[in-house]
N, CA and C atoms as a LAMMPS dump frame, in Angstrom:
ITEM: TIMESTEP
0
ITEM: NUMBER OF ATOMS
366
ITEM: BOX BOUNDS ff ff ff
-5.0000000000000000e+02 5.0000000000000000e+02
-5.0000000000000000e+02 5.0000000000000000e+02
-5.0000000000000000e+02 5.0000000000000000e+02
ITEM: ATOMS id mol type element x y z
1 1 1 N -264.813 -167.403 -115.524
2 1 2 C -266.49 -168.117 -115.452
3 1 3 C -267.587 -167.179 -116.353
4 2 1 N -268.022 -167.785 -117.371
5 2 2 C -268.769 -167.006 -118.025
6 2 3 C -270.174 -166.912 -117.922
7 3 1 N -270.839 -165.902 -118.244
8 3 2 C -272.064 -165.723 -117.651
9 3 3 C -273.34 -166.268 -118.358
10 4 1 N -273.2 -166.557 -119.64
11 4 2 C -273.837 -167.354 -120.403
12 4 3 C -273.275 -168.603 -120.98
13 5 1 N -273.933 -169.757 -121.336
14 5 2 C -272.971 -171.163 -121.466
15 5 3 C -273.801 -171.819 -122.369
16 6 1 N -272.936 -172.485 -122.968
17 6 2 C -273.69 -173.478 -123.902
18 6 3 C -274.731 -174.161 -123.1
19 7 1 N -275.737 -174.467 -123.868
20 7 2 C -276.875 -174.997 -123.716
21 7 3 C -277.985 -174.108 -122.864
22 8 1 N -277.51 -173.254 -122.338
23 8 2 C -278.52 -172.223 -121.374
24 8 3 C -279.578 -171.676 -122.297
25 9 1 N -280.762 -171.54 -121.677
26 9 2 C -281.742 -170.654 -122.627
27 9 3 C -281.446 -169.22 -122.624
28 10 1 N -281.727 -168.452 -123.803
29 10 2 C -281.365 -166.961 -123.443
30 10 3 C -282.355 -166.445 -124.205
31 11 1 N -282.624 -164.716 -124.013
32 11 2 C -283.798 -164.337 -124.574
33 11 3 C -283.028 -163.056 -125.209
34 12 1 N -283.282 -162.592 -126.692
35 12 2 C -282.859 -161.612 -127.312
36 12 3 C -283.62 -160.373 -126.791
37 13 1 N -282.909 -159.053 -126.324
38 13 2 C -283.131 -157.77 -125.886
39 13 3 C -283.021 -156.72 -126.779
40 14 1 N -282.497 -156.757 -127.822
41 14 2 C -282.265 -155.802 -128.957
42 14 3 C -282.139 -156.823 -130.485
43 15 1 N -282.811 -155.721 -131.46
44 15 2 C -282.227 -156.134 -132.85
45 15 3 C -283.862 -156.611 -133.16
46 16 1 N -284.188 -157.182 -134.355
47 16 2 C -285.13 -157.645 -135.103
48 16 3 C -285.464 -158.566 -134.335
49 17 1 N -285.028 -159.472 -133.931
50 17 2 C -285.563 -160.353 -133.145
51 17 3 C -285.572 -160.518 -131.834
52 18 1 N -286.392 -159.51 -131.454
53 18 2 C -286.251 -158.796 -129.809
54 18 3 C -287.354 -159.8 -129.395
55 19 1 N -287.166 -160.739 -128.272
56 19 2 C -288.144 -160.906 -127.45
57 19 3 C -288.109 -162.59 -127.758
58 20 1 N -287.15 -163.281 -129.017
59 20 2 C -287.118 -164.271 -129.356
60 20 3 C -286.421 -165.213 -128.144
61 21 1 N -286.776 -166.476 -128.154
62 21 2 C -285.801 -167.584 -127.173
63 21 3 C -285.249 -168.578 -127.704
64 22 1 N -284.207 -169.134 -127.596
65 22 2 C -283.802 -170.31 -127.584
66 22 3 C -282.923 -170.648 -126.981
67 23 1 N -282.152 -171.903 -127.54
68 23 2 C -280.835 -172.694 -126.651
69 23 3 C -279.4 -171.853 -127.533
70 24 1 N -278.985 -172.184 -126.611
71 24 2 C -277.195 -171.695 -126.964
72 24 3 C -276.706 -172.753 -127.512
73 25 1 N -276.073 -172.931 -128.827
74 25 2 C -275.83 -173.791 -129.529
75 25 3 C -274.059 -173.842 -129.634
76 26 1 N -273.651 -172.583 -129.672
77 26 2 C -272.439 -172.654 -130.004
78 26 3 C -271.958 -171.138 -129.283
79 27 1 N -270.728 -170.937 -128.691
80 27 2 C -270.166 -169.8 -128.435
81 27 3 C -268.862 -169.382 -129.144
82 28 1 N -268.607 -168.378 -129.594
83 28 2 C -267.532 -167.598 -130.267
84 28 3 C -266.678 -167.1 -129.749
85 29 1 N -265.281 -167.51 -128.929
86 29 2 C -264.872 -166.253 -128.626
87 29 3 C -263.708 -165.633 -129.05
88 30 1 N -263.676 -164.369 -129.147
89 30 2 C -262.789 -163.517 -129.926
90 30 3 C -261.412 -163.223 -129.25
91 31 1 N -260.366 -163.001 -129.864
92 31 2 C -259.221 -163.019 -129.625
93 31 3 C -258.16 -161.604 -130.171
94 32 1 N -257.505 -161.067 -129.621
95 32 2 C -256.488 -160.103 -130.071
96 32 3 C -255.451 -161.103 -130.429
97 33 1 N -254.734 -160.824 -131.529
98 33 2 C -253.594 -161.756 -131.892
99 33 3 C -252.591 -160.477 -132.548
100 34 1 N -251.126 -161.079 -131.73
101 34 2 C -250.418 -160.402 -132.26
102 34 3 C -249.529 -160.885 -134.097
103 35 1 N -248.787 -159.858 -134.161
104 35 2 C -248.129 -160.306 -135.577
105 35 3 C -247.679 -161.451 -135.81
106 36 1 N -247.585 -162.655 -135.149
107 36 2 C -247.337 -163.385 -135.412
108 36 3 C -248.198 -164.429 -135.079
109 37 1 N -249.344 -164.153 -134.998
110 37 2 C -251.06 -164.562 -135.34
111 37 3 C -251.024 -165.669 -134.157
112 38 1 N -250.42 -165.287 -132.675
113 38 2 C -250.474 -166.065 -131.67
114 38 3 C -251.862 -164.851 -130.987
115 39 1 N -252.628 -165.994 -129.985
116 39 2 C -253.551 -165.117 -129.188
117 39 3 C -252.774 -164.528 -127.936
118 40 1 N -253.159 -163.274 -127.822
119 40 2 C -252.515 -162.512 -126.652
120 40 3 C -253.747 -162.597 -125.541
121 41 1 N -254.891 -162.09 -126.131
122 41 2 C -255.731 -161.925 -124.674
123 41 3 C -257.115 -162.006 -125.264
124 42 1 N -258.354 -161.877 -124.507
125 42 2 C -259.704 -162.312 -125.309
126 42 3 C -260.122 -160.843 -125.289
127 43 1 N -260.905 -160.724 -126.518
128 43 2 C -261.536 -159.542 -126.931
129 43 3 C -263.029 -159.538 -126.555
130 44 1 N -263.682 -159.169 -125.337
131 44 2 C -264.909 -159.106 -125.027
132 44 3 C -265.666 -158.354 -125.723
133 45 1 N -265.447 -157.465 -126.579
134 45 2 C -266.033 -156.939 -127.582
135 45 3 C -266.647 -157.472 -128.866
136 46 1 N -266.05 -158.771 -128.823
137 46 2 C -265.933 -159.596 -130.241
138 46 3 C -266.671 -160.813 -130.258
139 47 1 N -266.891 -160.84 -128.399
140 47 2 C -267.536 -162.506 -128.134
141 47 3 C -269.42 -162.729 -128.578
142 48 1 N -269.89 -163.595 -129.371
143 48 2 C -270.894 -163.709 -129.73
144 48 3 C -271.483 -165.068 -129.882
145 49 1 N -272.375 -165.479 -129.834
146 49 2 C -273.211 -166.813 -129.504
147 49 3 C -274.103 -167.153 -130.78
148 50 1 N -274.074 -168.474 -131.085
149 50 2 C -275.033 -168.741 -132.138
150 50 3 C -276.434 -169.615 -131.011
151 51 1 N -277.651 -169.251 -131.576
152 51 2 C -278.817 -169.462 -130.565
153 51 3 C -279.818 -170.053 -131.463
154 52 1 N -280.386 -171.571 -131.461
155 52 2 C -281.302 -172.318 -132.177
156 52 3 C -282.337 -171.325 -132.279
157 53 1 N -282.905 -171.224 -133.888
158 53 2 C -283.939 -170.741 -134.192
159 53 3 C -284.142 -169.428 -134.409
160 54 1 N -282.872 -168.364 -133.938
161 54 2 C -282.665 -166.941 -133.784
162 54 3 C -281.693 -166.493 -134.618
163 55 1 N -281.752 -165.383 -135.81
164 55 2 C -281.385 -165.032 -136.124
165 55 3 C -281.137 -165.869 -137.502
166 56 1 N -282.049 -166.461 -138.665
167 56 2 C -281.822 -167.271 -139.445
168 56 3 C -281.377 -166.407 -140.837
169 57 1 N -280.532 -166.483 -141.273
170 57 2 C -280.332 -166.152 -142.577
171 57 3 C -279.906 -167.493 -143.758
172 58 1 N -280.231 -166.748 -144.962
173 58 2 C -280.116 -167.824 -146.049
174 58 3 C -278.94 -167.548 -146.983
175 59 1 N -278.669 -168.481 -147.467
176 59 2 C -276.955 -168.74 -148.017
177 59 3 C -277.435 -169.721 -149.534
178 60 1 N -277.36 -168.885 -150.528
179 60 2 C -277.423 -169.557 -151.679
180 60 3 C -276.101 -170.541 -152.047
181 61 1 N -276.278 -171.696 -152.013
182 61 2 C -275.319 -172.223 -152.52
183 61 3 C -275.259 -173.459 -153.816
184 62 1 N -274.691 -173.495 -154.665
185 62 2 C -274.186 -173.766 -155.855
186 62 3 C -273.829 -175.16 -155.867
187 63 1 N -273.838 -176.271 -156.745
188 63 2 C -273.186 -177.341 -156.6
189 63 3 C -272.226 -176.986 -157.168
190 64 1 N -270.671 -177.588 -156.771
191 64 2 C -269.483 -177.637 -157.497
192 64 3 C -269.239 -178.85 -157.817
193 65 1 N -269.017 -179.769 -156.987
194 65 2 C -268.561 -181.371 -157.155
195 65 3 C -269.617 -182.249 -156.568
196 66 1 N -268.875 -183.348 -156.442
197 66 2 C -269.835 -184.158 -155.941
198 66 3 C -269.599 -184.476 -154.423
199 67 1 N -268.622 -183.655 -153.687
200 67 2 C -268.606 -183.593 -152.27
201 67 3 C -269.394 -182.567 -151.509
202 68 1 N -269.957 -181.54 -152.178
203 68 2 C -270.898 -181.01 -151.704
204 68 3 C -271.837 -181.298 -151.317
205 69 1 N -272.891 -181.579 -150.258
206 69 2 C -273.658 -182.242 -150.357
207 69 3 C -274.719 -181.415 -149.854
208 70 1 N -274.674 -180.121 -149.525
209 70 2 C -276.049 -178.939 -149.589
210 70 3 C -275.987 -178.911 -150.529
211 71 1 N -276.915 -178.252 -151.441
212 71 2 C -277.114 -177.095 -152.26
213 71 3 C -278.172 -176.622 -152.194
214 72 1 N -278.401 -175.249 -153.106
215 72 2 C -279.514 -174.513 -153.102
216 72 3 C -279.469 -173.577 -152.111
217 73 1 N -280.66 -173.659 -151.588
218 73 2 C -280.99 -172.155 -150.363
219 73 3 C -281.112 -173.221 -149.275
220 74 1 N -280.033 -172.458 -148.381
221 74 2 C -279.679 -173.198 -147.415
222 74 3 C -279.889 -172.624 -146.043
223 75 1 N -280.448 -172.466 -145.046
224 75 2 C -281.145 -171.621 -143.921
225 75 3 C -280.052 -171.913 -142.991
226 76 1 N -279.675 -171.31 -142.058
227 76 2 C -278.87 -171.27 -140.824
228 76 3 C -278.686 -170.362 -139.951
229 77 1 N -278.238 -170.703 -138.774
230 77 2 C -278.68 -169.509 -137.654
231 77 3 C -276.935 -168.653 -137.74
232 78 1 N -276.833 -167.173 -138.059
233 78 2 C -276.156 -166.557 -137.593
234 78 3 C -275.792 -166.048 -136.107
235 79 1 N -274.215 -165.669 -136.159
236 79 2 C -274.099 -164.958 -134.184
237 79 3 C -274.656 -164.002 -134.256
238 80 1 N -275.305 -163.941 -132.708
239 80 2 C -275.823 -162.857 -132.161
240 80 3 C -274.435 -162.54 -131.166
241 81 1 N -274.374 -160.873 -131.183
242 81 2 C -273.55 -160.317 -129.935
243 81 3 C -274.07 -160.863 -128.725
244 82 1 N -273.105 -161.039 -127.939
245 82 2 C -273.494 -161.64 -126.324
246 82 3 C -274.323 -160.611 -125.645
247 83 1 N -273.869 -159.434 -125.896
248 83 2 C -274.401 -158.34 -125.025
249 83 3 C -276.25 -157.949 -125.621
250 84 1 N -276.587 -158.717 -126.561
251 84 2 C -277.869 -158.591 -127.365
252 84 3 C -278.992 -159.468 -126.885
253 85 1 N -278.33 -160.428 -125.638
254 85 2 C -279.08 -161.558 -125.091
255 85 3 C -279.057 -161.51 -123.492
256 86 1 N -280.184 -161.871 -122.915
257 86 2 C -280.405 -162.059 -121.337
258 86 3 C -280.407 -163.602 -121.205
259 87 1 N -279.868 -163.888 -120.07
260 87 2 C -279.925 -165.454 -119.639
261 87 3 C -281.453 -165.485 -118.921
262 88 1 N -282.135 -166.44 -119.487
263 88 2 C -283.415 -166.816 -118.94
264 88 3 C -283.62 -167.778 -117.592
265 89 1 N -283.846 -167.278 -116.491
266 89 2 C -283.544 -168.277 -115.389
267 89 3 C -284.586 -169.397 -115.277
268 90 1 N -284.324 -170.698 -115.064
269 90 2 C -285.101 -171.588 -115.347
270 90 3 C -286.085 -171.976 -114.24
271 91 1 N -286.039 -171.205 -112.954
272 91 2 C -286.808 -170.987 -111.655
273 91 3 C -287.844 -170.143 -112.014
274 92 1 N -287.813 -168.621 -112.423
275 92 2 C -288.931 -167.751 -112.519
276 92 3 C -289.02 -167.491 -114.431
277 93 1 N -288.818 -168.173 -114.773
278 93 2 C -288.562 -168.125 -116.491
279 93 3 C -288.954 -166.772 -116.978
280 94 1 N -287.97 -166.342 -116.287
281 94 2 C -288.069 -164.52 -116.952
282 94 3 C -286.332 -164.227 -117.279
283 95 1 N -286.106 -163.224 -118.063
284 95 2 C -284.594 -162.945 -118.501
285 95 3 C -284.54 -162.129 -117.375
286 96 1 N -283.185 -162.281 -117.061
287 96 2 C -282.689 -161.826 -115.533
288 96 3 C -281.304 -161.719 -115.897
289 97 1 N -280.375 -161.081 -115.063
290 97 2 C -278.944 -160.781 -114.8
291 97 3 C -278.706 -161.834 -113.969
292 98 1 N -277.022 -161.817 -114.196
293 98 2 C -276.532 -162.997 -113.689
294 98 3 C -275.623 -162.525 -112.751
295 99 1 N -275.637 -163.514 -111.33
296 99 2 C -274.646 -162.826 -110.659
297 99 3 C -273.708 -163.849 -109.636
298 100 1 N -272.747 -164.177 -109.066
299 100 2 C -271.891 -165.129 -109.128
300 100 3 C -271.691 -164.985 -107.607
301 101 1 N -271.933 -166.452 -107.021
302 101 2 C -271.295 -166.427 -105.239
303 101 3 C -270.466 -167.806 -105.317
304 102 1 N -269.813 -167.837 -104.554
305 102 2 C -268.981 -168.8 -104.055
306 102 3 C -269.345 -169.588 -102.972
307 103 1 N -269.753 -170.737 -103.188
308 103 2 C -270.204 -171.865 -102.177
309 103 3 C -268.984 -172.791 -102.364
310 104 1 N -268.627 -173.116 -100.863
311 104 2 C -267.643 -174.222 -100.879
312 104 3 C -265.958 -173.606 -101.481
313 105 1 N -265.864 -174.607 -102.609
314 105 2 C -264.997 -174.286 -103.65
315 105 3 C -265.526 -174.099 -104.827
316 106 1 N -266.697 -173.974 -104.987
317 106 2 C -267.189 -173.553 -106.143
318 106 3 C -267.624 -172.102 -106.866
319 107 1 N -267.648 -171.86 -107.686
320 107 2 C -268.322 -170.439 -108.031
321 107 3 C -269.93 -170.715 -108.868
322 108 1 N -270.441 -170.261 -108.345
323 108 2 C -271.859 -170.951 -108.927
324 108 3 C -272.29 -169.375 -109.321
325 109 1 N -273.329 -169.302 -110.815
326 109 2 C -274.016 -168.296 -111.037
327 109 3 C -275.736 -168.438 -110.462
328 110 1 N -276.121 -167.342 -110.14
329 110 2 C -277.169 -167.118 -109.845
330 110 3 C -277.847 -166.335 -110.486
331 111 1 N -279.592 -166.373 -110.269
332 111 2 C -280.498 -165.355 -111.046
333 111 3 C -280.608 -164.103 -110.337
334 112 1 N -280.485 -162.982 -110.773
335 112 2 C -280.412 -161.035 -109.524
336 112 3 C -281.723 -161.09 -109.46
337 113 1 N -282.81 -161.511 -110.018
338 113 2 C -283.812 -161.513 -110.015
339 113 3 C -285.011 -162.598 -108.918
340 114 1 N -284.414 -163.348 -108.934
341 114 2 C -285.095 -164.497 -107.865
342 114 3 C -284.282 -165.119 -106.907
343 115 1 N -282.744 -164.596 -107.19
344 115 2 C -281.925 -164.982 -106.272
345 115 3 C -281.765 -166.531 -106.219
346 116 1 N -282.148 -167.813 -107.078
347 116 2 C -281.782 -169.034 -106.808
348 116 3 C -280.946 -169.692 -107.944
349 117 1 N -280.06 -170.208 -107.547
350 117 2 C -278.719 -170.809 -108.112
351 117 3 C -279.457 -171.591 -109.652
352 118 1 N -278.416 -171.165 -110.925
353 118 2 C -278.527 -171.518 -112.422
354 118 3 C -278.166 -172.885 -112.235
355 119 1 N -276.701 -172.98 -111.674
356 119 2 C -275.865 -174.283 -111.921
357 119 3 C -276.393 -175.195 -111.233
358 120 1 N -276.417 -176.297 -111.363
359 120 2 C -276.431 -177.556 -110.342
360 120 3 C -275.362 -177.728 -109.533
361 121 1 N -275.883 -177.84 -107.835
362 121 2 C -274.443 -178.091 -107.117
363 121 3 C -274.465 -179.578 -106.886
364 122 1 N -273.192 -179.963 -107.277
365 122 2 C -272.917 -181.35 -107.289
366 122 3 C -272.028 -182.133 -106.028
């Protein structure tokens, strides 16, 4: 189970965008591959995520044909390494570490600062 999931609110703790908050749009998982280009195991050092409104980069795109719809200067979010962000607890509204608990047959995430569960119990 991952500590940060799509849709979570995170806060940047290092880099140029320090203190910025945003919602996770996409998680990019990195893999080690063998020489036949098959996935062998996960590479935790390469895990990144895209956060809405954080790490904005400009891309200069020129028109090539009628198929390319966006041209000119395009702004988009670049990936941030997963170690540079912390999850924001929905209860105490502060960046905190994430712990795991087993309740019944479910594994749930909880805030280590206030102790409340982050996931909804269904």
